PDB file of N, CA, C and O in Angstrom:
ATOM      1  N   UNK A   1      -1.231   7.215  -5.330  1.00  0.00           N
ATOM      2  CA  UNK A   1      -2.199   6.181  -5.060  1.00  0.00           C
ATOM      3  C   UNK A   1      -1.395   4.976  -5.373  1.00  0.00           C
ATOM      4  O   UNK A   1      -0.378   4.904  -6.062  1.00  0.00           O
ATOM      5  N   UNK A   2      -2.089   3.961  -4.685  1.00  0.00           N
ATOM      6  CA  UNK A   2      -1.538   2.400  -4.528  1.00  0.00           C
ATOM      7  C   UNK A   2      -2.112   1.635  -4.905  1.00  0.00           C
ATOM      8  O   UNK A   2      -3.327   1.717  -5.088  1.00  0.00           O
ATOM      9  N   UNK A   3      -1.374   0.595  -5.152  1.00  0.00           N
ATOM     10  CA  UNK A   3      -1.982  -0.793  -5.762  1.00  0.00           C
ATOM     11  C   UNK A   3      -1.457  -1.801  -4.854  1.00  0.00           C
ATOM     12  O   UNK A   3      -0.361  -1.785  -4.294  1.00  0.00           O
ATOM     13  N   UNK A   4      -2.506  -2.808  -4.765  1.00  0.00           N
ATOM     14  CA  UNK A   4      -2.482  -3.950  -3.719  1.00  0.00           C
ATOM     15  C   UNK A   4      -1.919  -4.785  -4.602  1.00  0.00           C
ATOM     16  O   UNK A   4      -2.201  -4.638  -5.791  1.00  0.00           O
ATOM     17  N   UNK A   5      -1.160  -5.656  -4.258  1.00  0.00           N
ATOM     18  CA  UNK A   5      -0.402  -6.582  -5.279  1.00  0.00           C
ATOM     19  C   UNK A   5      -1.230  -8.427  -4.237  1.00  0.00           C
ATOM     20  O   UNK A   5      -0.778  -9.027  -3.262  1.00  0.00           O
ATOM     21  N   UNK A   6      -2.372  -8.676  -5.006  1.00  0.00           N
ATOM     22  CA  UNK A   6      -2.857  -9.987  -4.501  1.00  0.00           C
ATOM     23  C   UNK A   6      -2.900 -10.790  -5.726  1.00  0.00           C
ATOM     24  O   UNK A   6      -2.319 -10.506  -6.773  1.00  0.00           O
ATOM     25  N   UNK A   7      -3.790 -12.035  -5.463  1.00  0.00           N
ATOM     26  CA  UNK A   7      -3.904 -12.690  -6.589  1.00  0.00           C
ATOM     27  C   UNK A   7      -2.819 -13.141  -7.399  1.00  0.00           C
ATOM     28  O   UNK A   7      -2.944 -13.562  -8.549  1.00  0.00           O
ATOM     29  N   UNK A   8      -1.727 -13.038  -6.752  1.00  0.00           N
ATOM     30  CA  UNK A   8      -0.565 -13.048  -8.186  1.00  0.00           C
ATOM     31  C   UNK A   8      -0.273 -14.835  -8.686  1.00  0.00           C
ATOM     32  O   UNK A   8       0.282 -15.084  -9.755  1.00  0.00           O
ATOM     33  N   UNK A   9      -0.718 -15.888  -7.782  1.00  0.00           N
ATOM     34  CA  UNK A   9      -1.021 -17.193  -8.422  1.00  0.00           C
ATOM     35  C   UNK A   9      -2.219 -17.287  -9.337  1.00  0.00           C
ATOM     36  O   UNK A   9      -3.296 -16.756  -9.065  1.00  0.00           O
ATOM     37  N   UNK A  10      -1.917 -18.188 -10.754  1.00  0.00           N
ATOM     38  CA  UNK A  10      -3.136 -18.189 -11.569  1.00  0.00           C
ATOM     39  C   UNK A  10      -2.959 -20.237 -11.668  1.00  0.00           C
ATOM     40  O   UNK A  10      -2.057 -21.073 -11.619  1.00  0.00           O
ATOM     41  N   UNK A  11      -4.115 -20.205 -11.791  1.00  0.00           N
ATOM     42  CA  UNK A  11      -4.426 -21.919 -12.085  1.00  0.00           C
ATOM     43  C   UNK A  11      -3.570 -22.518 -13.475  1.00  0.00           C
ATOM     44  O   UNK A  11      -3.274 -23.711 -13.552  1.00  0.00           O
ATOM     45  N   UNK A  12      -3.262 -21.645 -14.426  1.00  0.00           N
ATOM     46  CA  UNK A  12      -2.414 -22.257 -15.638  1.00  0.00           C
ATOM     47  C   UNK A  12      -0.893 -22.196 -14.805  1.00  0.00           C
ATOM     48  O   UNK A  12      -0.180 -23.087 -15.266  1.00  0.00           O
ATOM     49  N   UNK A  13      -0.336 -21.585 -13.955  1.00  0.00           N
ATOM     50  CA  UNK A  13       0.666 -21.126 -13.514  1.00  0.00           C
ATOM     51  C   UNK A  13       1.423 -20.043 -14.343  1.00  0.00           C
ATOM     52  O   UNK A  13       1.096 -18.895 -14.644  1.00  0.00           O
ATOM     53  N   UNK A  14       2.490 -20.743 -14.604  1.00  0.00           N
ATOM     54  CA  UNK A  14       3.005 -19.451 -15.725  1.00  0.00           C
ATOM     55  C   UNK A  14       4.032 -18.487 -15.429  1.00  0.00           C
ATOM     56  O   UNK A  14       4.520 -18.795 -14.342  1.00  0.00           O
ATOM     57  N   UNK A  15       4.728 -17.183 -16.033  1.00  0.00           N
ATOM     58  CA  UNK A  15       5.594 -16.765 -15.576  1.00  0.00           C
ATOM     59  C   UNK A  15       4.968 -15.377 -14.605  1.00  0.00           C
ATOM     60  O   UNK A  15       4.493 -14.455 -15.268  1.00  0.00           O
ATOM     61  N   UNK A  16       4.968 -15.263 -13.414  1.00  0.00           N
ATOM     62  CA  UNK A  16       4.601 -14.206 -12.719  1.00  0.00           C
ATOM     63  C   UNK A  16       4.918 -13.154 -12.556  1.00  0.00           C
ATOM     64  O   UNK A  16       4.214 -12.295 -12.025  1.00  0.00           O
ATOM     65  N   UNK A  17       6.582 -12.924 -13.182  1.00  0.00           N
ATOM     66  CA  UNK A  17       7.454 -11.978 -13.126  1.00  0.00           C
ATOM     67  C   UNK A  17       6.905 -10.959 -14.348  1.00  0.00           C
ATOM     68  O   UNK A  17       7.028  -9.736 -14.277  1.00  0.00           O
ATOM     69  N   UNK A  18       6.344 -11.585 -15.362  1.00  0.00           N
ATOM     70  CA  UNK A  18       5.581 -10.377 -16.244  1.00  0.00           C
ATOM     71  C   UNK A  18       4.826  -9.719 -15.701  1.00  0.00           C
ATOM     72  O   UNK A  18       5.058  -8.513 -15.624  1.00  0.00           O
ATOM     73  N   UNK A  19       4.190 -10.014 -15.392  1.00  0.00           N
ATOM     74  CA  UNK A  19       2.743  -9.162 -14.386  1.00  0.00           C
ATOM     75  C   UNK A  19       3.324  -8.366 -13.430  1.00  0.00           C
ATOM     76  O   UNK A  19       3.076  -7.160 -13.437  1.00  0.00           O
ATOM     77  N   UNK A  20       4.138  -8.896 -12.517  1.00  0.00           N
ATOM     78  CA  UNK A  20       4.979  -8.253 -11.512  1.00  0.00           C
ATOM     79  C   UNK A  20       5.485  -6.981 -11.820  1.00  0.00           C
ATOM     80  O   UNK A  20       5.110  -5.943 -11.274  1.00  0.00           O
ATOM     81  N   UNK A  21       6.812  -7.111 -13.180  1.00  0.00           N
ATOM     82  CA  UNK A  21       7.180  -6.613 -13.973  1.00  0.00           C
ATOM     83  C   UNK A  21       6.326  -5.067 -14.505  1.00  0.00           C
ATOM     84  O   UNK A  21       6.918  -3.988 -14.544  1.00  0.00           O
ATOM     85  N   UNK A  22       4.825  -5.245 -14.892  1.00  0.00           N
ATOM     86  CA  UNK A  22       4.527  -4.569 -15.156  1.00  0.00           C
ATOM     87  C   UNK A  22       3.573  -3.197 -14.154  1.00  0.00           C
ATOM     88  O   UNK A  22       3.227  -2.056 -14.463  1.00  0.00           O
ATOM     89  N   UNK A  23       3.385  -4.171 -12.655  1.00  0.00           N
ATOM     90  CA  UNK A  23       3.159  -3.652 -11.710  1.00  0.00           C
ATOM     91  C   UNK A  23       4.172  -2.708 -11.182  1.00  0.00           C
ATOM     92  O   UNK A  23       3.848  -1.697 -10.559  1.00  0.00           O
ATOM     93  N   UNK A  24       5.546  -3.079 -11.460  1.00  0.00           N
ATOM     94  CA  UNK A  24       6.666  -2.461 -10.756  1.00  0.00           C
ATOM     95  C   UNK A  24       6.545  -1.479 -11.572  1.00  0.00           C
ATOM     96  O   UNK A  24       6.061  -0.466 -11.067  1.00  0.00           O
ATOM     97  N   UNK A  25       6.828  -1.426 -12.702  1.00  0.00           N
ATOM     98  CA  UNK A  25       6.933  -0.331 -14.128  1.00  0.00           C
ATOM     99  C   UNK A  25       5.725   1.352 -13.740  1.00  0.00           C
ATOM    100  O   UNK A  25       5.960   2.556 -13.628  1.00  0.00           O
ATOM    101  N   UNK A  26       4.893   0.777 -13.684  1.00  0.00           N
ATOM    102  CA  UNK A  26       3.719   1.280 -13.321  1.00  0.00           C
ATOM    103  C   UNK A  26       3.622   2.213 -12.267  1.00  0.00           C
ATOM    104  O   UNK A  26       3.423   3.414 -12.452  1.00  0.00           O
ATOM    105  N   UNK A  27       3.773   1.624 -11.050  1.00  0.00           N
ATOM    106  CA  UNK A  27       3.828   1.954  -9.449  1.00  0.00           C
ATOM    107  C   UNK A  27       4.981   2.142  -8.845  1.00  0.00           C
ATOM    108  O   UNK A  27       5.032   3.016  -7.980  1.00  0.00           O
ATOM    109  N   UNK A  28       6.158   1.371  -9.160  1.00  0.00           N
ATOM    110  CA  UNK A  28       7.563   1.933  -8.503  1.00  0.00           C
ATOM    111  C   UNK A  28       7.202   1.307  -6.876  1.00  0.00           C
ATOM    112  O   UNK A  28       6.157   0.945  -6.333  1.00  0.00           O
ATOM    113  N   UNK A  29       8.806   1.400  -6.385  1.00  0.00           N
ATOM    114  CA  UNK A  29       9.073   0.866  -5.100  1.00  0.00           C
ATOM    115  C   UNK A  29       8.142   1.610  -4.007  1.00  0.00           C
ATOM    116  O   UNK A  29       7.997   1.109  -2.892  1.00  0.00           O
ATOM    117  N   UNK A  30       7.504   2.850  -4.378  1.00  0.00           N
ATOM    118  CA  UNK A  30       6.848   3.535  -3.420  1.00  0.00           C
ATOM    119  C   UNK A  30       5.409   3.461  -3.581  1.00  0.00           C
ATOM    120  O   UNK A  30       4.605   4.204  -3.018  1.00  0.00           O
ATOM    121  N   UNK A  31       5.080   2.343  -4.535  1.00  0.00           N
ATOM    122  CA  UNK A  31       3.487   2.368  -4.399  1.00  0.00           C
ATOM    123  C   UNK A  31       2.557   1.022  -4.734  1.00  0.00           C
ATOM    124  O   UNK A  31       1.372   0.873  -5.033  1.00  0.00           O
ATOM    125  N   UNK A  32       3.523   0.246  -4.564  1.00  0.00           N
ATOM    126  CA  UNK A  32       2.759  -1.110  -4.316  1.00  0.00           C
ATOM    127  C   UNK A  32       2.563  -2.072  -2.889  1.00  0.00           C
ATOM    128  O   UNK A  32       3.675  -2.430  -2.500  1.00  0.00           O
ATOM    129  N   UNK A  33       1.736  -2.454  -2.234  1.00  0.00           N
ATOM    130  CA  UNK A  33       1.328  -2.629  -0.759  1.00  0.00           C
ATOM    131  C   UNK A  33       0.856  -4.348  -1.337  1.00  0.00           C
ATOM    132  O   UNK A  33       0.011  -4.615  -2.190  1.00  0.00           O
ATOM    133  N   UNK A  34       1.630  -5.219  -0.627  1.00  0.00           N
ATOM    134  CA  UNK A  34       1.346  -6.309  -0.387  1.00  0.00           C
ATOM    135  C   UNK A  34       0.105  -6.830  -0.052  1.00  0.00           C
ATOM    136  O   UNK A  34      -0.156  -6.355   1.053  1.00  0.00           O
ATOM    137  N   UNK A  35      -0.891  -7.624  -0.448  1.00  0.00           N
ATOM    138  CA  UNK A  35      -2.067  -8.510  -0.276  1.00  0.00           C
ATOM    139  C   UNK A  35      -2.084  -9.849  -0.159  1.00  0.00           C
ATOM    140  O   UNK A  35      -2.457 -10.284  -1.249  1.00  0.00           O
ATOM    141  N   UNK A  36      -1.870 -10.761   0.611  1.00  0.00           N
ATOM    142  CA  UNK A  36      -2.149 -12.020   0.204  1.00  0.00           C
ATOM    143  C   UNK A  36      -3.368 -12.638  -0.445  1.00  0.00           C
ATOM    144  O   UNK A  36      -3.265 -13.697  -1.064  1.00  0.00           O
ATOM    145  N   UNK A  37      -4.295 -12.127  -0.343  1.00  0.00           N
ATOM    146  CA  UNK A  37      -5.871 -12.576  -0.779  1.00  0.00           C
ATOM    147  C   UNK A  37      -6.013 -13.753  -0.259  1.00  0.00           C
ATOM    148  O   UNK A  37      -6.784 -14.467  -0.899  1.00  0.00           O
ATOM    149  N   UNK A  38      -5.441 -14.337   0.896  1.00  0.00           N
ATOM    150  CA  UNK A  38      -6.187 -15.264   1.631  1.00  0.00           C
ATOM    151  C   UNK A  38      -7.347 -15.169   2.546  1.00  0.00           C
ATOM    152  O   UNK A  38      -7.459 -14.219   3.320  1.00  0.00           O
ATOM    153  N   UNK A  39      -8.484 -16.431   2.459  1.00  0.00           N
ATOM    154  CA  UNK A  39      -8.014 -17.666   2.098  1.00  0.00           C
ATOM    155  C   UNK A  39      -8.636 -17.871   0.416  1.00  0.00           C
ATOM    156  O   UNK A  39      -8.459 -18.903  -0.233  1.00  0.00           O
ATOM    157  N   UNK A  40      -9.353 -16.704  -0.068  1.00  0.00           N
ATOM    158  CA  UNK A  40      -9.143 -17.333  -1.440  1.00  0.00           C
ATOM    159  C   UNK A  40      -8.007 -17.833  -2.224  1.00  0.00           C
ATOM    160  O   UNK A  40      -8.050 -18.660  -3.134  1.00  0.00           O
ATOM    161  N   UNK A  41      -7.054 -17.262  -1.781  1.00  0.00           N
ATOM    162  CA  UNK A  41      -5.613 -17.898  -2.862  1.00  0.00           C
ATOM    163  C   UNK A  41      -5.336 -19.267  -2.515  1.00  0.00           C
ATOM    164  O   UNK A  41      -4.398 -19.707  -3.180  1.00  0.00           O
ATOM    165  N   UNK A  42      -5.741 -19.948  -1.848  1.00  0.00           N
ATOM    166  CA  UNK A  42      -5.743 -21.491  -1.446  1.00  0.00           C
ATOM    167  C   UNK A  42      -6.514 -21.888  -2.541  1.00  0.00           C
ATOM    168  O   UNK A  42      -6.180 -23.014  -2.910  1.00  0.00           O
ATOM    169  N   UNK A  43      -7.649 -21.275  -3.374  1.00  0.00           N
ATOM    170  CA  UNK A  43      -8.254 -22.008  -4.409  1.00  0.00           C
ATOM    171  C   UNK A  43      -6.708 -22.344  -5.686  1.00  0.00           C
ATOM    172  O   UNK A  43      -6.623 -23.339  -6.405  1.00  0.00           O
ATOM    173  N   UNK A  44      -6.205 -21.778  -5.653  1.00  0.00           N
ATOM    174  CA  UNK A  44      -5.141 -21.853  -6.165  1.00  0.00           C
ATOM    175  C   UNK A  44      -3.839 -22.367  -6.139  1.00  0.00           C
ATOM    176  O   UNK A  44      -3.132 -22.942  -6.966  1.00  0.00           O
ATOM    177  N   UNK A  45      -3.681 -21.953  -4.779  1.00  0.00           N
ATOM    178  CA  UNK A  45      -2.455 -22.967  -4.236  1.00  0.00           C
ATOM    179  C   UNK A  45      -2.011 -22.078  -2.880  1.00  0.00           C
ATOM    180  O   UNK A  45      -2.292 -20.962  -2.444  1.00  0.00           O
ATOM    181  N   UNK A  46      -1.226 -23.112  -2.493  1.00  0.00           N
ATOM    182  CA  UNK A  46      -0.945 -22.602  -0.761  1.00  0.00           C
ATOM    183  C   UNK A  46      -0.507 -21.442  -0.481  1.00  0.00           C
ATOM    184  O   UNK A  46       0.343 -21.075  -1.293  1.00  0.00           O
ATOM    185  N   UNK A  47      -0.722 -20.730   0.304  1.00  0.00           N
ATOM    186  CA  UNK A  47      -0.367 -19.548   1.011  1.00  0.00           C
ATOM    187  C   UNK A  47       1.277 -19.079   0.878  1.00  0.00           C
ATOM    188  O   UNK A  47       1.671 -17.939   0.632  1.00  0.00           O
ATOM    189  N   UNK A  48       2.110 -20.282   1.112  1.00  0.00           N
ATOM    190  CA  UNK A  48       3.372 -20.509   1.301  1.00  0.00           C
ATOM    191  C   UNK A  48       3.545 -20.287  -0.149  1.00  0.00           C
ATOM    192  O   UNK A  48       4.290 -19.352  -0.442  1.00  0.00           O
ATOM    193  N   UNK A  49       3.043 -20.912  -1.057  1.00  0.00           N
ATOM    194  CA  UNK A  49       3.522 -20.590  -2.494  1.00  0.00           C
ATOM    195  C   UNK A  49       3.360 -19.091  -3.187  1.00  0.00           C
ATOM    196  O   UNK A  49       4.102 -18.703  -4.089  1.00  0.00           O
ATOM    197  N   UNK A  50       2.378 -18.382  -2.679  1.00  0.00           N
ATOM    198  CA  UNK A  50       1.994 -17.276  -2.878  1.00  0.00           C
ATOM    199  C   UNK A  50       2.863 -16.199  -2.330  1.00  0.00           C
ATOM    200  O   UNK A  50       3.189 -15.204  -2.976  1.00  0.00           O
ATOM    201  N   UNK A  51       3.315 -16.515  -0.787  1.00  0.00           N
ATOM    202  CA  UNK A  51       4.230 -15.447   0.131  1.00  0.00           C
ATOM    203  C   UNK A  51       5.945 -15.666  -1.071  1.00  0.00           C
ATOM    204  O   UNK A  51       6.552 -14.803  -1.705  1.00  0.00           O
ATOM    205  N   UNK A  52       6.147 -16.786  -0.969  1.00  0.00           N
ATOM    206  CA  UNK A  52       7.330 -17.132  -2.261  1.00  0.00           C
ATOM    207  C   UNK A  52       7.458 -16.167  -3.261  1.00  0.00           C
ATOM    208  O   UNK A  52       8.304 -15.278  -3.173  1.00  0.00           O
ATOM    209  N   UNK A  53       6.548 -16.285  -4.377  1.00  0.00           N
ATOM    210  CA  UNK A  53       6.449 -15.885  -5.667  1.00  0.00           C
ATOM    211  C   UNK A  53       6.915 -14.271  -5.230  1.00  0.00           C
ATOM    212  O   UNK A  53       7.891 -13.670  -5.680  1.00  0.00           O
ATOM    213  N   UNK A  54       6.105 -13.854  -4.407  1.00  0.00           N
ATOM    214  CA  UNK A  54       6.051 -12.242  -3.995  1.00  0.00           C
ATOM    215  C   UNK A  54       7.593 -12.008  -3.855  1.00  0.00           C
ATOM    216  O   UNK A  54       8.330 -11.468  -4.680  1.00  0.00           O
ATOM    217  N   UNK A  55       7.979 -12.621  -2.421  1.00  0.00           N
ATOM    218  CA  UNK A  55       8.907 -12.331  -1.956  1.00  0.00           C
ATOM    219  C   UNK A  55      10.621 -12.555  -2.729  1.00  0.00           C
ATOM    220  O   UNK A  55      11.673 -11.967  -2.475  1.00  0.00           O
ATOM    221  N   UNK A  56      10.258 -13.846  -3.906  1.00  0.00           N
ATOM    222  CA  UNK A  56      11.555 -13.799  -4.176  1.00  0.00           C
ATOM    223  C   UNK A  56      11.586 -13.137  -5.489  1.00  0.00           C
ATOM    224  O   UNK A  56      12.569 -13.311  -6.211  1.00  0.00           O
ATOM    225  N   UNK A  57      10.391 -12.232  -5.954  1.00  0.00           N
ATOM    226  CA  UNK A  57      10.793 -10.981  -6.452  1.00  0.00           C
ATOM    227  C   UNK A  57      11.394  -9.830  -5.806  1.00  0.00           C
ATOM    228  O   UNK A  57      12.441  -9.273  -6.136  1.00  0.00           O
ATOM    229  N   UNK A  58      10.583  -9.522  -4.808  1.00  0.00           N
ATOM    230  CA  UNK A  58      11.184  -8.215  -4.416  1.00  0.00           C
ATOM    231  C   UNK A  58      12.466  -8.376  -3.662  1.00  0.00           C
ATOM    232  O   UNK A  58      13.201  -7.401  -3.503  1.00  0.00           O
ATOM    233  N   UNK A  59      12.758  -9.504  -3.209  1.00  0.00           N
ATOM    234  CA  UNK A  59      14.080  -9.829  -2.521  1.00  0.00           C
ATOM    235  C   UNK A  59      14.692  -9.352  -3.963  1.00  0.00           C
ATOM    236  O   UNK A  59      15.662  -8.618  -3.773  1.00  0.00           O
ATOM    237  N   UNK A  60      14.467  -9.512  -5.056  1.00  0.00           N
ATOM    238  CA  UNK A  60      15.472  -9.284  -6.201  1.00  0.00           C
ATOM    239  C   UNK A  60      15.628  -7.761  -6.462  1.00  0.00           C
ATOM    240  O   UNK A  60      16.519  -7.368  -7.216  1.00  0.00           O
ATOM    241  N   UNK A  61      14.747  -6.866  -5.830  1.00  0.00           N
ATOM    242  CA  UNK A  61      14.876  -5.521  -5.966  1.00  0.00           C
ATOM    243  C   UNK A  61      15.286  -5.128  -4.873  1.00  0.00           C
ATOM    244  O   UNK A  61      14.612  -4.136  -4.595  1.00  0.00           O
ATOM    245  N   UNK A  62      16.142  -5.368  -3.937  1.00  0.00           N
ATOM    246  CA  UNK A  62      16.858  -5.089  -2.805  1.00  0.00           C
ATOM    247  C   UNK A  62      16.034  -4.621  -1.517  1.00  0.00           C
ATOM    248  O   UNK A  62      14.861  -4.332  -1.754  1.00  0.00           O
ATOM    249  N   UNK A  63      16.370  -4.526  -0.473  1.00  0.00           N
ATOM    250  CA  UNK A  63      15.793  -4.771   0.832  1.00  0.00           C
ATOM    251  C   UNK A  63      15.089  -3.479   1.250  1.00  0.00           C
ATOM    252  O   UNK A  63      14.142  -3.481   2.037  1.00  0.00           O
ATOM    253  N   UNK A  64      15.593  -2.379   0.689  1.00  0.00           N
ATOM    254  CA  UNK A  64      14.409  -1.083   0.810  1.00  0.00           C
ATOM    255  C   UNK A  64      13.169  -1.464  -0.430  1.00  0.00           C
ATOM    256  O   UNK A  64      12.001  -1.702  -0.123  1.00  0.00           O
ATOM    257  N   UNK A  65      13.445  -1.464  -1.190  1.00  0.00           N
ATOM    258  CA  UNK A  65      12.075  -2.103  -2.024  1.00  0.00           C
ATOM    259  C   UNK A  65      11.282  -3.236  -1.405  1.00  0.00           C
ATOM    260  O   UNK A  65      10.076  -3.355  -1.621  1.00  0.00           O
ATOM    261  N   UNK A  66      11.980  -4.081  -0.618  1.00  0.00           N
ATOM    262  CA  UNK A  66      10.995  -5.557  -0.056  1.00  0.00           C
ATOM    263  C   UNK A  66      10.444  -4.735   1.106  1.00  0.00           C
ATOM    264  O   UNK A  66       9.215  -4.733   1.181  1.00  0.00           O
ATOM    265  N   UNK A  67      11.251  -3.887   2.222  1.00  0.00           N
ATOM    266  CA  UNK A  67      10.514  -3.451   3.125  1.00  0.00           C
ATOM    267  C   UNK A  67       9.360  -2.503   2.850  1.00  0.00           C
ATOM    268  O   UNK A  67       8.430  -2.528   3.657  1.00  0.00           O
ATOM    269  N   UNK A  68       9.294  -1.657   1.803  1.00  0.00           N
ATOM    270  CA  UNK A  68       8.382  -0.776   1.015  1.00  0.00           C
ATOM    271  C   UNK A  68       7.124  -1.780   0.929  1.00  0.00           C
ATOM    272  O   UNK A  68       6.089  -1.651   1.583  1.00  0.00           O
ATOM    273  N   UNK A  69       7.361  -2.651   0.140  1.00  0.00           N
ATOM    274  CA  UNK A  69       6.068  -3.766  -0.220  1.00  0.00           C
ATOM    275  C   UNK A  69       5.393  -4.207   0.761  1.00  0.00           C
ATOM    276  O   UNK A  69       4.288  -3.773   1.086  1.00  0.00           O
ATOM    277  N   UNK A  70       6.052  -5.182   1.360  1.00  0.00           N
ATOM    278  CA  UNK A  70       5.569  -5.889   2.491  1.00  0.00           C
ATOM    279  C   UNK A  70       5.449  -4.885   3.777  1.00  0.00           C
ATOM    280  O   UNK A  70       5.526  -5.649   4.739  1.00  0.00           O
ATOM    281  N   UNK A  71       5.307  -3.633   4.241  1.00  0.00           N
ATOM    282  CA  UNK A  71       5.039  -2.505   5.533  1.00  0.00           C
ATOM    283  C   UNK A  71       4.919  -1.585   5.432  1.00  0.00           C
ATOM    284  O   UNK A  71       3.827  -1.034   5.577  1.00  0.00           O
ATOM    285  N   UNK A  72       6.310  -0.819   5.048  1.00  0.00           N
ATOM    286  CA  UNK A  72       6.225   0.707   4.960  1.00  0.00           C
ATOM    287  C   UNK A  72       5.362   1.060   4.096  1.00  0.00           C
ATOM    288  O   UNK A  72       4.672   1.979   4.537  1.00  0.00           O
ATOM    289  N   UNK A  73       4.963   0.610   2.607  1.00  0.00           N
ATOM    290  CA  UNK A  73       3.893   1.410   1.949  1.00  0.00           C
ATOM    291  C   UNK A  73       2.616   1.636   2.568  1.00  0.00           C
ATOM    292  O   UNK A  73       2.080   2.729   2.753  1.00  0.00           O
ATOM    293  N   UNK A  74       1.968  -0.065   3.022  1.00  0.00           N
ATOM    294  CA  UNK A  74       1.174  -0.039   3.980  1.00  0.00           C
ATOM    295  C   UNK A  74       0.482   0.861   4.832  1.00  0.00           C
ATOM    296  O   UNK A  74      -0.660   1.313   4.914  1.00  0.00           O
ATOM    297  N   UNK A  75       2.045   1.018   5.715  1.00  0.00           N
ATOM    298  CA  UNK A  75       1.624   2.437   6.610  1.00  0.00           C
ATOM    299  C   UNK A  75       1.348   3.495   5.876  1.00  0.00           C
ATOM    300  O   UNK A  75       0.296   4.030   6.227  1.00  0.00           O
ATOM    301  N   UNK A  76       1.886   4.007   4.990  1.00  0.00           N
ATOM    302  CA  UNK A  76       1.500   5.248   4.337  1.00  0.00           C
ATOM    303  C   UNK A  76       0.109   5.111   3.771  1.00  0.00           C
ATOM    304  O   UNK A  76      -0.851   5.866   3.928  1.00  0.00           O
ATOM    305  N   UNK A  77       0.182   4.175   3.194  1.00  0.00           N
ATOM    306  CA  UNK A  77      -1.920   4.063   2.481  1.00  0.00           C
ATOM    307  C   UNK A  77      -2.815   4.135   3.212  1.00  0.00           C
ATOM    308  O   UNK A  77      -3.849   4.779   3.032  1.00  0.00           O
ATOM    309  N   UNK A  78      -2.381   3.143   4.603  1.00  0.00           N
ATOM    310  CA  UNK A  78      -3.497   3.172   5.194  1.00  0.00           C
ATOM    311  C   UNK A  78      -3.465   3.921   6.377  1.00  0.00           C
ATOM    312  O   UNK A  78      -4.525   4.028   6.995  1.00  0.00           O
ATOM    313  N   UNK A  79      -2.233   4.580   6.910  1.00  0.00           N
ATOM    314  CA  UNK A  79      -2.208   5.433   7.812  1.00  0.00           C
ATOM    315  C   UNK A  79      -2.331   4.666   9.229  1.00  0.00           C
ATOM    316  O   UNK A  79      -2.781   5.208  10.239  1.00  0.00           O
ATOM    317  N   UNK A  80      -1.918   3.468   9.176  1.00  0.00           N
ATOM    318  CA  UNK A  80      -1.653   3.235  10.418  1.00  0.00           C
ATOM    319  C   UNK A  80      -0.600   3.194  11.187  1.00  0.00           C
ATOM    320  O   UNK A  80       0.508   2.910  10.732  1.00  0.00           O
ATOM    321  N   UNK A  81      -0.874   3.557  12.829  1.00  0.00           N
ATOM    322  CA  UNK A  81       0.031   3.898  13.843  1.00  0.00           C
ATOM    323  C   UNK A  81       0.589   2.709  14.404  1.00  0.00           C
ATOM    324  O   UNK A  81      -0.167   1.961  15.024  1.00  0.00           O
ATOM    325  N   UNK A  82       2.077   2.353  14.254  1.00  0.00           N
ATOM    326  CA  UNK A  82       2.517   1.503  15.262  1.00  0.00           C
ATOM    327  C   UNK A  82       2.538   1.412  16.513  1.00  0.00           C
ATOM    328  O   UNK A  82       2.908   2.368  17.195  1.00  0.00           O
ATOM    329  N   UNK A  83       2.147   0.251  17.056  1.00  0.00           N
ATOM    330  CA  UNK A  83       1.621  -0.116  18.762  1.00  0.00           C
ATOM    331  C   UNK A  83       2.830  -0.668  19.369  1.00  0.00           C
ATOM    332  O   UNK A  83       2.821  -1.028  20.546  1.00  0.00           O
TER     333      UNK A  83
END
């Protein structure tokens, strides 16, 4: 089972870390998949901000966790083939 992480930004702002920590604790590095939710995310903030929030969070988890989140887990979940 995998969880796609999207819709991170909220209109009222706030601490995104608590929500991301909950997902991290429930699914771990091997079962979270990045999803931007673009263009819907533009209603709350620019894509750059969406990406920055999750990038900074996962950078603190280390390179392996970052790679898994941004591409390796999606390869396993969706069974896509590198071309």
